[in-house]
PAMITOR-154974 format. One line per 2 residues: number of its first residue (from 1); their letters; for each residue x, y, z of N, C-alpha, C, O, CB. Coordinates in pm, 1 decimal. Each point is the difference from the previous one (the first is absolute). Glycine has a CB too. Example, Ala and Ser with C-alpha at 12.3 -4.5 7.8 and 13.67 -1.06 7.14 Angstrom:
<recs>
1	as	1319.0,-569.0,780.0,-89.0,119.0,0.0,90.0,120.0,0.0,103.6,-1.9,66.5,-292.8,-115.4,58.1; 154.2,222.3,-196.6,82.0,119.0,6.0,-77.0,109.0,73.0,50.9,110.8,16.9,67.5,-173.6,-231.4
</recs>
This chain:
<recs>
1	mt	8869.9,11732.3,11764.8,93.3,40.9,-105.9,-54.6,-46.1,-134.4,-35.4,-116.8,-16.2,233.0,104.3,175.1; -204.4,103.4,-254.7,-47.0,-36.8,-133.8,118.1,-35.8,-87.5,108.3,56.8,13.9,-307.7,93.6,9.8
3	hp	178.4,-244.4,-113.6,106.7,-46.4,-87.9,-24.1,51.2,-140.8,-110.9,-15.1,-51.1,144.4,-190.1,192.8; 67.1,266.0,-207.6,-14.7,32.0,-142.6,-29.1,-127.1,-78.7,35.2,-110.1,42.2,121.5,306.5,-18.2
5	af	-220.7,-179.8,-137.6,-44.1,-117.6,-75.8,115.6,-87.8,-44.5,-17.3,-120.1,-20.8,-177.5,251.1,-55.5; 316.2,-70.1,61.2,110.1,-82.5,-49.5,54.6,-92.9,106.2,73.5,-93.3,-32.2,-17.2,273.3,-126.3
7	ee	-90.1,-157.0,283.9,59.9,-82.1,105.5,-67.0,-136.0,7.4,-121.6,-13.0,-14.1,178.8,219.6,142.1; 25.5,-307.1,-105.5,-54.8,-130.6,33.8,-48.7,6.9,144.5,74.2,44.5,87.6,81.0,-165.8,-251.8
9	vl	-275.4,79.0,189.8,-53.7,5.5,135.1,-29.7,-141.4,49.2,-30.7,-89.7,-78.5,-66.9,318.5,34.3; 107.4,-246.2,173.2,-25.7,-130.2,59.4,-144.9,-39.9,-24.5,-91.5,78.3,25.4,267.8,-37.0,150.2
11	ap	-196.9,-162.0,-224.6,-134.7,-45.3,-34.0,-90.4,-2.4,123.9,33.0,-65.0,99.2,63.0,-72.1,-287.5; -209.6,207.5,183.0,-88.4,4.6,117.4,-109.4,-105.6,-0.9,-76.0,-11.1,96.2,122.0,251.7,-85.5
13	nh	-55.1,-318.2,-118.1,-111.9,-94.2,-15.0,35.3,-137.5,55.1,58.6,-82.7,-69.9,-134.4,208.2,-132.6; 39.9,-149.3,328.2,26.4,-128.6,64.0,-129.8,-78.6,12.9,-106.6,57.8,21.0,301.8,40.6,104.8
15	yy	-185.9,-228.8,-138.2,-117.4,-84.4,16.3,45.1,-142.5,33.1,118.9,-31.6,-4.6,-252.4,176.3,-156.7; 37.3,-229.0,194.4,30.2,-141.5,22.8,-47.1,-77.5,-122.3,-118.1,2.3,-34.7,96.5,21.5,288.7
17	dr	115.7,-92.8,-319.3,-33.0,-75.6,-120.1,-47.5,-139.5,39.6,78.4,-81.9,48.0,90.9,212.9,-183.1; -297.3,-156.8,114.6,-58.6,-127.9,42.0,39.0,-115.7,-91.6,-3.6,-115.7,41.8,-186.4,243.1,54.6
19	nf	227.5,-97.2,-221.4,43.5,-106.8,-89.8,132.1,-60.2,44.9,20.1,-121.1,-9.5,-139.4,233.6,-177.7; 209.8,-27.4,236.6,132.1,-46.3,41.9,14.8,-3.0,151.6,104.6,-38.7,51.9,-12.2,129.9,-263.3
21	nt	-198.6,-49.7,282.9,1.3,0.8,146.8,121.5,74.2,55.6,76.1,-53.4,80.6,-199.3,-163.9,-82.8; 139.1,341.3,-42.9,114.5,79.1,45.2,-32.2,148.5,-6.3,-87.5,42.2,-75.6,244.1,-221.8,-2.9
23	da	-85.7,258.1,157.9,-8.5,145.3,-10.8,54.7,42.3,-136.3,91.1,-62.8,-53.8,-67.6,90.3,306.1; -80.0,79.2,-306.9,39.6,43.2,-134.0,-2.8,152.1,-9.8,-67.9,67.9,77.0,-21.5,-282.2,-174.0
25	ak	164.9,265.7,0.5,-2.4,142.4,-32.9,-18.5,13.1,-150.1,66.5,-68.5,-77.6,82.6,127.9,275.1; -240.1,29.4,-238.3,-24.9,25.8,-140.7,80.3,122.1,-42.0,-10.2,105.5,62.7,-221.6,-207.1,-48.2
27	il	312.7,88.2,-121.3,88.6,106.1,-45.2,-60.5,67.1,-123.0,-19.3,-64.9,-102.8,221.3,-57.6,194.7; -231.8,251.4,-81.8,-56.3,77.3,-110.1,110.3,80.1,-69.2,110.9,9.0,52.7,-333.0,4.9,67.5
29	pg	194.2,44.9,-237.7,102.7,78.8,-68.2,58.1,109.1,90.4,-73.5,74.0,65.4,-42.5,-120.2,-282.0; 250.0,54.6,218.8,67.3,98.1,82.7,20.9,-44.3,143.1,41.9,80.1,83.5,-139.0,90.0,-227.6
31	ey	68.9,-295.7,174.6,15.8,-50.1,136.8,107.5,-108.0,5.9,45.4,-50.9,-102.5,-286.3,103.8,149.6; 280.0,-86.2,74.9,92.8,-111.0,22.9,-29.1,-57.0,137.6,-69.9,62.1,80.1,248.7,40.9,-229.5
33	yv	-125.4,-220.3,176.6,-12.5,-58.7,133.4,119.8,-88.8,25.0,40.7,-76.4,-87.6,-292.9,85.0,77.4; 308.9,0.8,128.9,114.7,-81.1,40.0,-33.3,-66.2,133.0,-56.1,64.3,88.7,220.0,88.4,-210.7
35	ta	-130.3,-279.5,136.5,-35.2,-70.9,121.8,101.7,-107.6,33.7,67.2,-54.6,-87.5,-306.2,101.1,40.7; 248.5,-75.6,176.2,78.6,-113.1,46.8,-92.4,-113.7,42.5,46.4,-104.9,44.6,137.6,260.4,29.6
37	rd	-314.6,-134.4,-88.1,-97.9,-100.4,42.5,-34.1,-94.9,-114.3,23.0,29.9,-117.2,-116.4,133.0,283.2; 38.8,-276.7,-129.2,-48.6,-95.4,-98.7,-141.1,42.8,-39.1,-96.7,-32.7,68.8,240.1,-157.5,25.8
39	ml	-154.5,262.7,-203.9,-129.0,51.7,-44.3,-2.2,6.9,-152.2,95.8,-40.3,-66.0,-121.6,172.8,280.0; -82.7,-81.7,-268.8,-22.1,3.9,-144.3,-5.8,144.8,-47.4,-64.2,84.0,63.2,-60.1,-303.6,-53.4
41	lv	191.2,248.5,-120.7,-9.9,128.9,-66.3,-66.1,-22.0,-135.9,38.8,-89.5,-75.1,167.9,178.9,195.8; -306.6,-7.2,-151.2,-80.5,-19.6,-121.3,-6.8,129.5,-79.1,-15.5,107.8,57.5,-120.5,-286.2,57.0
43	tv	147.4,168.1,-245.2,-22.1,116.4,-85.4,-58.3,-44.1,-133.3,11.9,-116.2,-38.8,177.8,238.5,150.5; -252.6,-28.7,-181.4,-51.8,-23.1,-134.4,69.8,98.5,-93.2,-3.3,120.9,22.6,-223.5,-202.9,65.0
45	lg	289.9,29.7,-192.1,84.3,79.7,-88.4,-53.9,1.2,-141.8,-36.2,-104.0,-55.1,232.4,49.8,197.9; -201.0,173.5,-201.3,-22.0,12.3,-142.7,132.5,37.5,-63.1,87.7,-84.6,-17.0,-331.1,152.1,47.4
47	sc	258.1,60.2,-65.2,126.7,48.5,-56.2,105.8,24.9,107.1,119.1,4.6,-30.6,-248.5,98.4,-154.7; 86.9,-87.1,310.4,94.8,19.2,109.6,83.8,-125.5,20.7,-33.6,-107.4,-49.9,-124.1,269.6,158.8
49	va	267.3,-147.4,-34.8,80.7,-114.9,37.1,8.7,-8.2,152.1,-15.0,99.6,70.8,147.5,-82.6,-286.0; -108.1,-137.3,262.6,23.8,-23.1,141.8,130.0,-77.4,14.1,23.0,-98.9,-69.6,-271.9,99.5,121.8
51	ac	333.8,46.1,39.3,120.5,-73.5,35.8,-23.6,-64.7,135.7,-32.9,67.8,97.4,182.5,90.4,-230.7; -132.7,-289.0,138.7,-8.8,-75.3,125.1,143.2,-35.3,38.8,64.8,-80.8,-66.5,-299.1,-14.2,13.2
53	ir	283.2,155.7,160.7,140.2,-14.2,37.5,10.0,-53.9,142.0,-73.7,43.7,88.4,137.9,145.1,-242.7; 26.9,-283.9,176.7,13.9,-59.2,133.3,144.0,-40.0,26.7,81.3,-15.2,-91.1,-317.1,-66.6,79.1
55	dp	264.0,65.5,139.9,124.7,-59.4,46.5,-32.7,-144.8,33.9,-69.5,-24.6,98.6,163.3,247.6,-8.0; -46.3,-319.4,-168.6,-40.8,-139.0,21.0,47.6,-58.6,133.0,-56.1,-99.2,46.5,60.1,73.0,-291.8
57	kt	97.5,85.2,306.9,48.1,-52.0,127.5,-90.9,40.2,115.5,-30.9,-81.5,86.9,263.2,89.9,-176.2; -275.0,117.8,89.9,-83.3,50.1,109.9,-149.0,-12.3,-26.7,-79.9,1.1,93.6,262.0,154.7,-39.4
59	gi	-220.9,-167.7,-182.7,-141.4,-1.7,-35.2,-63.1,137.4,-3.0,-120.5,11.8,-22.1,109.1,-234.9,120.4; 90.4,328.1,-76.4,-51.4,136.3,-8.3,-20.5,35.7,-147.0,90.9,-15.7,-81.5,26.6,81.2,297.7
61	gg	-237.0,-17.6,-249.4,-26.8,28.5,-139.4,-106.8,106.2,-17.2,-65.7,40.3,96.0,131.7,-271.8,-149.9; -82.2,276.0,-69.5,-100.9,101.7,-26.7,-33.6,8.8,-146.8,61.6,-64.8,-84.7,18.6,190.2,280.9
63	mn	-179.0,-44.1,-223.8,-49.0,19.3,-136.2,-28.4,147.9,-22.2,-47.8,68.5,90.5,-51.4,-301.7,-94.6; 128.7,283.2,-116.8,-47.6,132.1,-38.6,-87.6,-12.1,-124.1,-15.5,-108.3,-56.4,221.6,216.7,154.8
65	hf	-262.7,3.8,-139.5,-89.8,2.4,-116.0,13.9,139.4,-58.9,-46.4,97.4,59.3,-119.5,-270.7,38.6; 229.9,183.7,-214.8,26.6,133.1,-52.8,-2.3,3.1,-152.1,2.1,-102.9,-67.6,133.7,149.5,269.7
67	ml	-140.3,75.4,-252.3,1.6,28.4,-142.7,94.2,117.4,-21.3,5.5,90.6,83.1,-243.9,-177.2,-116.9; 312.3,86.5,-75.8,82.5,115.4,-31.9,-87.2,112.9,-53.7,-95.1,-25.9,-73.7,291.4,-124.6,25.3
69	pe	-165.7,275.4,84.1,-72.9,111.9,-60.4,30.5,6.8,-148.6,101.4,-53.1,-45.3,-95.3,180.0,262.7; -92.3,-62.4,-292.8,25.2,18.9,-143.0,117.4,94.1,-19.8,29.3,84.5,84.7,-272.0,-124.0,-136.3
71	gg	309.5,23.2,-62.5,110.9,89.3,-32.9,125.5,-41.8,73.2,9.1,-111.2,52.0,-169.5,297.8,-91.3; 257.9,-95.7,43.1,123.0,-26.1,73.4,106.9,-67.2,-81.6,104.1,-37.3,54.1,-240.2,21.7,145.2
73	gd	113.3,-1.5,-330.9,106.6,-53.3,-84.3,-0.3,-151.2,-6.7,-98.9,-65.9,32.3,232.0,264.2,24.2; -20.8,-251.1,-98.9,18.2,-143.1,-22.4,-9.0,-75.6,131.6,58.0,40.8,100.6,85.8,7.3,-300.5
75	qh	-217.9,-159.9,198.0,-11.4,-78.8,121.9,133.0,-58.2,44.3,13.9,-39.7,115.7,-246.2,-12.9,-179.8; 330.9,46.6,-25.3,130.7,-52.7,37.4,87.2,106.6,65.6,106.2,-31.5,53.7,-122.8,-131.7,-241.5
77	dm	-26.9,288.1,184.0,76.6,108.8,60.7,-36.8,9.0,147.1,-107.0,50.2,34.5,117.1,76.3,-254.0; 78.3,-175.0,306.7,-30.7,-5.0,142.2,-4.1,139.1,63.2,-38.5,13.0,116.1,144.6,-238.1,-107.8
79	ls	-67.0,330.0,-82.7,-4.2,135.6,52.8,-122.2,76.7,-48.2,-21.1,113.9,41.6,268.7,-116.2,-32.0; -328.4,-57.4,-96.1,-118.3,69.2,-49.9,-98.2,22.6,114.4,3.0,-70.6,100.8,28.3,-32.4,-329.4
81	ss	-118.6,202.7,211.8,-94.8,29.8,107.5,-92.9,-117.8,25.6,-34.3,-28.6,114.7,45.3,271.1,-174.2; -51.6,-310.6,-46.6,-86.8,-115.1,15.6,70.3,-110.8,77.0,-57.3,-59.1,91.6,-58.6,119.0,-304.7
83	ar	240.5,-87.7,175.6,75.0,-104.7,69.5,31.0,40.6,143.2,6.8,-85.8,88.0,91.8,13.8,-305.8; -79.7,201.1,243.0,23.0,44.3,136.9,-120.7,-31.8,86.2,14.9,-38.4,116.0,136.4,220.5,-198.0
85	yg	-270.3,-166.5,26.8,-119.8,-36.5,76.1,-1.4,-149.8,29.4,-23.9,-42.0,113.2,-102.1,232.2,-219.5; 152.1,-270.4,2.1,0.2,-144.4,19.1,104.7,-42.0,100.8,-24.1,-87.5,83.2,-56.9,58.5,-315.6
87	gy	198.9,92.4,224.8,105.6,-29.5,96.2,-43.4,31.8,141.3,30.0,-74.6,93.2,139.0,120.2,-268.3; -240.0,65.4,191.3,-51.2,37.1,131.6,-96.2,-107.1,51.6,9.1,-42.0,115.3,16.9,286.4,-172.6
89	am	-118.2,-288.1,-28.7,-97.4,-101.2,40.3,68.9,-128.9,43.3,-43.1,-64.7,95.5,-123.2,165.0,-253.1; 273.1,-137.5,87.8,72.8,-121.6,35.6,81.7,19.1,127.7,4.7,-88.8,85.1,5.2,27.4,-327.7
91	ev	54.4,177.5,255.7,86.8,23.4,115.3,-78.3,5.8,130.2,48.3,-44.9,104.0,107.8,167.7,-252.6; -278.2,-67.0,143.3,-82.6,1.8,120.5,-22.7,-142.9,50.5,9.4,-26.6,119.8,-122.2,239.3,-198.2
93	lv	82.9,-303.7,-14.1,-22.4,-139.1,37.7,126.9,-62.6,56.7,-3.8,-63.0,105.7,-172.1,45.2,-282.6; 288.0,34.7,107.2,126.3,-59.5,45.2,42.2,58.7,134.5,44.1,-73.5,88.3,24.7,37.2,-327.8
95	nq	-81.8,167.4,255.8,36.7,62.7,127.1,-80.0,-56.4,115.9,55.1,-26.0,107.0,4.9,232.5,-230.4; -190.3,-225.5,102.8,-84.1,-51.8,107.8,35.7,-144.5,33.6,-5.6,-40.2,116.3,-177.8,194.6,-188.4
97	lv	219.7,-231.9,-28.7,43.9,-138.0,24.6,125.2,-0.7,87.9,8.8,-76.0,96.4,-106.1,3.3,-318.2; 194.0,158.5,187.1,125.3,6.0,76.1,-25.1,49.9,141.8,58.5,-50.7,95.7,68.4,92.0,-308.4
99	kl	-214.7,59.0,225.6,-32.6,51.9,133.5,-61.0,-107.7,89.2,21.1,-1.5,121.2,-56.3,227.5,-221.7; -40.7,-315.7,38.3,-66.8,-105.3,77.2,94.4,-115.2,33.5,-32.5,-84.7,83.2,-182.0,147.0,-193.7
101	ga	333.1,-65.8,45.1,98.6,-101.9,33.4,45.6,-87.5,-114.7,79.3,-91.9,20.4,-178.7,94.0,198.4; 50.4,24.7,-340.4,44.9,-77.1,-116.0,143.2,40.6,-36.0,41.6,113.1,25.1,-280.3,-132.2,-110.4
103	sr	312.7,-74.1,26.5,135.0,28.3,-47.4,-5.7,43.7,-145.5,-54.6,-71.0,-84.4,151.9,-96.3,246.2; -41.0,284.1,-191.4,-0.1,53.6,-136.8,63.0,-99.3,-98.1,-46.0,-13.1,-113.4,58.6,246.8,206.5
105	gr	92.2,-303.1,-49.5,70.8,-90.1,-88.7,-71.2,-130.4,-28.3,35.9,-70.6,-94.2,166.7,171.9,178.5; -303.7,-135.1,-4.0,-72.0,-126.2,-20.3,-131.8,17.1,-73.8,-65.9,-99.4,-30.3,171.8,16.6,236.6
107	le	-145.4,203.4,-235.5,-133.0,23.4,-55.8,-19.1,-70.2,-134.2,90.3,-4.0,-83.6,-95.2,223.3,201.7; -114.1,-274.2,-136.2,-38.6,-59.5,-127.5,-137.4,54.2,-38.3,-80.3,34.9,86.5,216.6,-245.7,-40.1
109	ak	-162.0,217.2,-175.9,-122.5,63.5,-47.8,-79.1,-89.5,-93.5,55.5,-82.0,-73.3,56.3,300.9,97.1; -244.2,-200.5,-19.1,-91.6,-55.4,-98.5,-83.8,117.3,-49.0,-51.2,77.4,80.8,45.2,-311.5,28.4
111	vf	-8.5,248.0,-241.1,-64.7,119.8,-55.0,-114.6,-38.0,-93.2,6.0,-99.3,-72.4,211.1,224.1,90.3; -321.4,-42.8,-13.6,-124.3,-32.5,-69.2,-64.7,126.0,-56.5,26.0,111.1,46.1,-58.3,-308.8,105.1
113	gg	-53.0,178.0,-252.7,-79.9,109.5,-52.5,46.1,47.0,-135.9,58.9,-75.7,-77.2,-102.9,142.9,308.2; 16.3,59.9,-259.6,41.6,59.8,-126.1,-82.0,-43.8,-120.3,51.4,-3.9,-111.8,172.6,16.1,207.5
115	aa	-350.1,-45.0,-74.1,-83.3,-43.9,-111.9,-38.3,118.3,-88.6,3.4,115.2,43.3,-91.6,-304.3,97.0; 52.2,159.2,-263.8,-40.7,103.5,-96.6,-150.4,21.6,11.7,-76.4,-38.5,-88.6,265.8,-23.4,-69.8
117	vl	-231.3,124.5,269.6,-143.6,17.3,23.6,-43.4,145.9,-4.1,-118.1,29.2,18.8,123.8,-234.9,118.6; 87.9,298.8,-161.6,-36.2,142.2,-2.6,14.4,59.3,-139.4,34.1,117.6,-13.3,37.9,-98.6,251.1
119	rg	-97.1,-96.9,-340.9,10.1,50.6,-136.1,-94.4,118.8,-18.4,-116.0,-3.7,41.2,178.4,-226.5,-125.0; -10.8,333.7,22.0,-79.5,120.4,-19.5,17.1,99.6,113.4,-35.0,117.2,-14.5,-127.2,-252.7,-113.2
121	ft	215.7,90.1,240.3,20.0,88.1,115.2,122.9,86.0,-19.4,5.6,112.0,50.7,-116.1,-279.2,97.6; 208.5,117.3,-220.1,126.4,71.1,-11.5,65.0,-32.0,-133.6,-37.7,-96.2,-66.9,66.8,91.9,316.8
123	tv	67.2,84.2,-287.9,69.2,-21.6,-126.9,110.1,-103.8,12.2,50.6,-47.7,-101.6,-102.8,281.6,38.8; 90.1,-269.9,183.7,103.9,-101.3,18.2,-63.0,-128.3,53.6,-111.2,0.4,52.9,285.2,178.9,-10.2
125	qv	-101.0,-287.2,-57.8,-46.6,-127.0,53.5,32.0,-4.1,148.8,111.6,-33.7,39.7,-78.6,-82.5,-263.4; -131.4,150.7,305.3,22.4,15.4,143.8,49.7,-129.8,63.0,97.6,0.4,75.1,-275.8,174.9,-69.1
127	ge	111.0,-286.1,-36.6,38.3,-126.9,60.0,140.6,-41.7,-37.4,76.3,-47.0,84.5,-313.4,-18.3,-87.6; 271.9,82.9,-125.6,134.7,-34.9,-45.3,104.8,87.3,68.4,104.9,-49.0,41.9,-199.1,-24.1,-262.7
129	kn	65.5,201.9,231.5,90.8,94.3,65.0,22.9,-38.1,146.6,113.4,0.0,47.7,-192.0,181.2,-203.9; -29.8,-213.7,227.0,12.7,-39.7,140.4,80.1,-128.8,15.0,83.2,-12.2,89.9,-301.3,123.6,-42.3
131	se	192.5,-207.2,-136.2,70.2,-128.4,5.7,149.4,16.9,-24.0,82.3,-56.3,72.2,-289.9,-57.4,-150.8; 241.7,192.1,-23.8,141.9,22.2,-29.6,68.5,72.0,114.9,114.4,-30.4,33.9,-166.6,38.9,-278.3
133	fv	-18.4,87.8,304.6,60.5,73.2,110.2,32.5,-92.4,117.8,111.1,3.6,52.8,-236.4,200.8,-125.2; 28.1,-287.4,113.5,23.6,-79.9,120.3,111.8,-101.3,-23.8,78.1,-28.7,90.7,-319.1,57.8,-23.9
135	rd	248.9,-83.1,-188.1,111.9,-90.4,-31.7,133.0,73.9,6.3,96.0,-49.2,59.4,-247.7,-87.3,-205.3; 157.7,255.2,84.5,123.3,77.8,-0.8,42.0,39.5,141.1,117.7,-7.5,35.3,-176.5,92.4,-262.6
137	yl	-38.4,-43.0,307.1,31.1,44.2,136.1,60.4,-115.0,81.7,103.3,16.9,64.7,-291.1,152.3,-76.9; 123.9,-283.6,8.6,47.2,-112.8,79.7,136.0,-48.4,-48.7,84.4,-40.3,80.0,-321.7,-25.7,-35.8
139	rt	258.2,70.1,-175.1,130.5,-37.8,-54.2,107.6,97.8,48.5,107.7,-41.6,42.7,-219.6,-59.5,-246.3; 82.0,230.6,196.8,95.2,102.8,42.0,31.9,-11.2,148.8,114.8,17.1,41.0,-201.8,133.3,-220.9
141	er	-15.5,-179.4,260.6,18.2,-9.0,145.5,45.3,-139.0,45.3,17.2,-24.6,119.4,-192.1,200.1,-94.2; 193.8,-265.6,-121.1,48.7,-135.7,28.9,-90.4,-75.6,97.9,46.7,-70.5,89.5,184.9,153.0,-131.0
143	ir	-360.2,-65.4,21.6,-98.8,-78.0,73.7,-46.8,-111.8,-93.3,-53.6,25.8,-107.7,-20.8,175.9,250.2; 95.2,-323.7,-100.2,-25.0,-115.5,-86.1,-150.0,-18.8,-25.0,-79.5,-1.4,93.9,289.1,-106.9,-5.9
145	vv	-247.2,93.8,-215.4,-138.6,-29.1,-36.6,-14.9,-151.7,-11.4,63.9,-63.4,-83.9,-89.3,286.5,-39.2; -59.0,-279.8,207.7,-16.8,-145.5,0.6,-126.7,-43.9,-72.8,-17.3,-118.6,-28.2,140.9,111.2,243.9
147	ae	-212.8,102.6,-246.5,-120.6,-32.8,-77.0,-58.6,128.9,-55.1,12.3,106.1,61.3,-58.9,-310.8,81.8; -17.5,195.0,-259.5,-69.9,115.5,-54.0,-115.1,-44.9,-88.0,4.5,-106.6,-61.4,206.5,241.0,70.6
149	dl	-313.8,-51.6,-14.2,-112.1,-19.0,-91.3,-42.8,140.4,-42.0,-83.1,63.3,65.0,6.1,-285.8,44.3; 136.1,270.0,-220.2,-16.5,138.1,-42.7,-60.4,9.1,-139.4,15.9,-89.9,-82.6,177.8,152.6,225.3
151	qg	-264.1,48.8,-167.2,-60.0,34.4,-128.7,-113.4,-94.9,-37.3,-60.8,-60.2,88.5,280.1,154.0,-160.0; -248.4,-108.0,-54.4,-116.9,-76.5,-40.3,-123.0,89.6,-8.9,10.7,122.5,7.3,87.4,-326.8,99.4
153	my	-214.5,142.6,-122.4,-123.6,73.7,-26.2,-91.0,14.1,121.5,-88.0,86.0,0.8,103.8,-167.0,-231.7; 3.3,-1.0,332.4,-100.6,-8.7,105.2,49.0,54.8,133.9,117.5,-12.8,34.3,-209.6,-185.2,-151.2
155	pr	0.0,259.6,192.4,32.6,35.0,138.4,28.3,-126.0,81.5,-36.3,-110.7,-39.8,-107.0,317.3,22.5; 208.2,-187.9,131.2,36.3,-112.2,86.8,-40.3,28.8,143.6,3.4,114.8,44.4,187.8,-172.2,-196.2
157	kv	-228.3,-44.3,222.4,-14.9,8.3,145.6,114.4,-80.8,60.0,17.9,-117.7,-31.4,-274.2,144.7,20.2; 333.3,38.2,97.9,120.8,-60.6,55.3,-18.0,-22.6,149.9,-37.1,91.3,73.8,179.1,20.4,-251.2
159	yy	-115.6,-233.4,220.9,-2.0,-36.0,141.5,144.1,-32.8,40.5,60.9,-91.7,-55.0,-302.8,2.6,42.4; 294.9,163.1,107.4,140.9,-16.2,38.7,10.0,-27.9,149.1,-55.7,72.2,82.7,128.2,81.8,-268.4
161	fp	0.2,-261.2,218.1,24.6,-37.5,139.3,147.5,27.0,30.0,84.2,-85.1,-28.6,-268.9,-93.2,25.3; 218.2,294.8,60.2,140.4,36.7,17.2,80.4,-97.8,85.8,118.2,-22.3,-26.6,-190.6,255.9,1.5
163	as	10.8,-291.3,126.1,74.7,-88.1,90.7,60.4,-119.3,-73.4,111.8,-41.9,30.1,-263.1,111.8,155.4; 76.2,-125.0,-282.9,47.0,-117.1,-74.1,48.3,34.1,-140.3,73.1,-77.5,-61.6,-231.1,-59.2,193.4
165	gr	117.0,253.1,-182.2,32.1,37.3,-137.5,-98.2,-53.8,-102.5,15.3,24.6,-119.7,219.5,-18.5,188.4; -335.4,-79.1,-22.9,-98.4,-57.8,-92.0,-82.8,109.3,-66.9,-40.6,96.5,64.8,31.2,-303.8,76.5
167	vm	-15.1,191.7,-270.7,-84.1,93.1,-75.0,-100.5,-78.9,-83.5,33.7,-101.1,-61.5,153.1,272.6,54.4; -309.5,-123.4,6.5,-102.6,-53.3,-89.3,-48.9,114.9,-87.2,-31.8,107.6,50.6,-38.1,-288.2,116.9
169	vr	64.0,157.8,-298.5,-43.2,103.0,-93.8,-120.1,-50.4,-78.3,2.3,-109.0,-57.1,232.8,199.2,39.7; -339.8,-9.1,15.7,-119.4,-35.9,-77.2,-21.6,103.8,-108.7,-12.3,118.8,29.9,-91.6,-233.1,170.5
171	kl	99.0,71.1,-327.8,-27.6,90.0,-111.2,-150.9,28.6,-2.3,-82.1,-91.5,6.3,281.5,1.2,-140.3; -233.0,217.0,125.0,-140.4,41.2,0.1,-45.3,19.7,-144.4,0.6,111.3,-52.7,24.1,-0.1,280.5
173	ks	-63.7,-221.1,-289.8,-31.3,3.2,-143.1,-138.9,53.0,-29.6,-28.8,38.4,-113.4,181.5,-228.7,84.9; -239.1,193.0,128.5,-133.9,55.8,-20.9,-31.8,94.2,115.4,-59.8,-39.5,100.0,-16.2,-167.9,-226.4
175	vh	116.9,331.3,110.5,-27.5,101.3,101.3,-127.7,72.6,-40.0,-7.1,59.8,-107.4,254.7,-32.3,162.9; -347.8,-32.9,30.7,-131.7,50.8,-37.2,-22.4,145.4,39.3,-107.3,55.0,-24.9,23.8,-285.1,48.0
177	nn	182.4,292.1,37.4,-14.3,142.0,30.3,132.0,70.3,-27.6,101.2,-63.4,-29.8,-277.4,14.6,204.6; 173.2,179.6,-164.3,117.7,79.0,-34.1,78.8,44.1,122.9,78.0,95.0,-7.4,-197.8,-18.3,-195.3
179	ti	100.2,-144.4,315.2,64.6,42.8,123.9,151.1,8.9,-14.7,60.4,99.4,40.4,-246.4,-203.3,87.0; 247.9,0.8,-184.8,145.8,-2.3,-14.1,46.5,114.5,-88.6,92.2,73.4,35.5,-91.7,-322.7,-4.8
181	ld	-65.0,264.4,-147.0,40.1,105.1,-93.2,-22.6,138.8,58.9,84.9,88.0,-13.9,-138.8,-240.6,-176.1; -60.0,172.4,255.6,-30.1,130.1,58.6,100.5,33.9,109.7,46.5,113.6,9.7,-289.9,-145.4,-63.2
183	re	276.3,-66.6,135.1,93.5,21.4,110.7,137.7,39.3,-53.4,64.7,89.8,53.9,-191.7,-256.0,87.1; 171.4,98.7,-247.0,131.6,30.7,-55.4,-1.2,132.2,-77.1,98.3,74.0,3.6,-50.5,-319.8,-17.8
185	rd	-156.7,276.1,-54.8,-9.8,129.0,-67.5,7.3,115.3,100.6,71.0,98.3,-21.3,-209.0,-205.6,-159.9; 63.3,93.1,291.1,1.7,104.1,102.6,139.9,16.6,58.2,47.3,111.8,20.4,-287.2,-161.2,32.9
187	yg	304.5,-62.1,-27.4,136.6,2.5,53.0,94.3,67.3,-99.4,82.7,82.5,38.8,-128.1,-293.0,92.2; 33.1,175.4,-259.4,84.0,60.5,-102.9,-21.7,150.3,-10.8,95.5,75.4,-19.0,-100.6,-291.0,-104.0
189	qr	-119.5,259.6,134.9,-28.4,143.5,-5.3,60.1,72.7,119.4,49.6,111.7,-14.5,-260.5,-160.1,-110.1; 207.3,-13.3,242.3,61.2,61.0,118.3,150.5,14.6,-20.0,58.3,101.8,37.1,-238.2,-200.5,109.2
191	lk	242.2,-2.7,-204.6,144.6,5.0,-21.7,37.1,113.7,-94.7,101.0,67.5,19.9,-87.7,-314.8,19.0; -95.3,268.5,-141.9,30.0,103.9,-98.9,-2.7,139.9,61.3,71.0,89.4,-46.1,-167.4,-236.7,-130.6
193	st	14.8,166.4,280.3,-18.0,133.9,56.1,76.4,20.4,131.3,-20.7,99.9,68.9,-202.9,-94.0,-177.7; 310.9,-99.6,143.2,70.8,6.6,127.7,150.1,3.6,-24.0,49.3,-69.6,-88.7,-236.7,-53.8,202.6
195	pi	261.2,202.9,-36.9,145.9,3.8,-16.4,62.1,-137.1,21.4,-48.5,-80.6,79.4,48.3,318.0,-3.8; 109.1,-262.0,-148.6,71.6,-125.3,14.2,74.4,-0.3,132.5,52.2,102.9,42.8,-29.5,-124.4,-293.0
197	ag	-17.9,-93.7,314.8,68.1,-10.1,128.8,147.3,27.4,-14.1,60.2,-25.0,-104.4,-228.8,-139.2,179.7; 225.5,215.8,30.9,144.8,20.8,4.4,71.5,-129.0,27.5,-61.4,-106.1,11.8,26.9,338.0,65.8
199	dv	164.6,-222.0,-67.6,79.9,-118.7,24.8,-27.8,-55.4,139.5,-24.4,74.8,94.7,201.1,12.1,-250.4; -172.5,-217.2,165.8,-15.2,-66.3,129.6,127.0,-77.2,26.5,47.1,-74.9,-85.7,-299.5,57.8,62.6
201	el	307.6,34.9,140.7,122.4,-72.6,33.8,-31.5,-147.6,17.0,-93.9,-36.3,70.9,190.1,240.9,40.8; -19.0,-288.3,-175.8,-22.0,-143.6,6.5,87.6,-58.6,109.0,122.5,11.7,-5.4,-181.1,-20.2,-239.7
203	fs	-3.2,-54.6,344.0,75.7,-60.9,108.6,86.3,-113.9,-54.6,-44.4,-76.0,-86.0,-136.9,138.1,251.4; 302.1,-73.4,-116.3,88.3,-107.2,-47.7,10.5,-107.9,105.9,69.5,-99.6,-19.9,60.7,262.3,-121.5
</recs>
């Protein structure tokens, strides 16, 4: 089955992290991962944002990595096409957490990313737009934010341990290649040329 570009897809990049001696999954733009196991989720963020959401009682948690498409009106308008995409990206993650056994009412979030690293790529501040959206979404859905590291000038590498909720963030102040920027530009171009996702029912 092929997935349209707007869909969040389960992260296929699994490896064993020798630094932390644990199984790990690498989350790329447009991907997510949810697990009940004690493992590591890793992503590298430029203008994109990642929501790390878990149920602290069960230890079930996950991470997504997404960017809002260009256009769609005010980021505060939850009915705009851009916000509908962001809502879809968030709901896929929350739905999978609930399906795996997390309690919707206990969920807590840590959010990262939204750096100003795509200047010249777009007429809007992509990182700021993504950051404002994820804050607004979590506030609207009453999911408690227990930590955040958003915006700024530098890309970030995020290490998330869903079982414990531990997060380590490293600012990438000297990036010697354009991998992060190229990856996010390609993702942004795919979003511009792909229909916005429809509504997704949110499990209660």
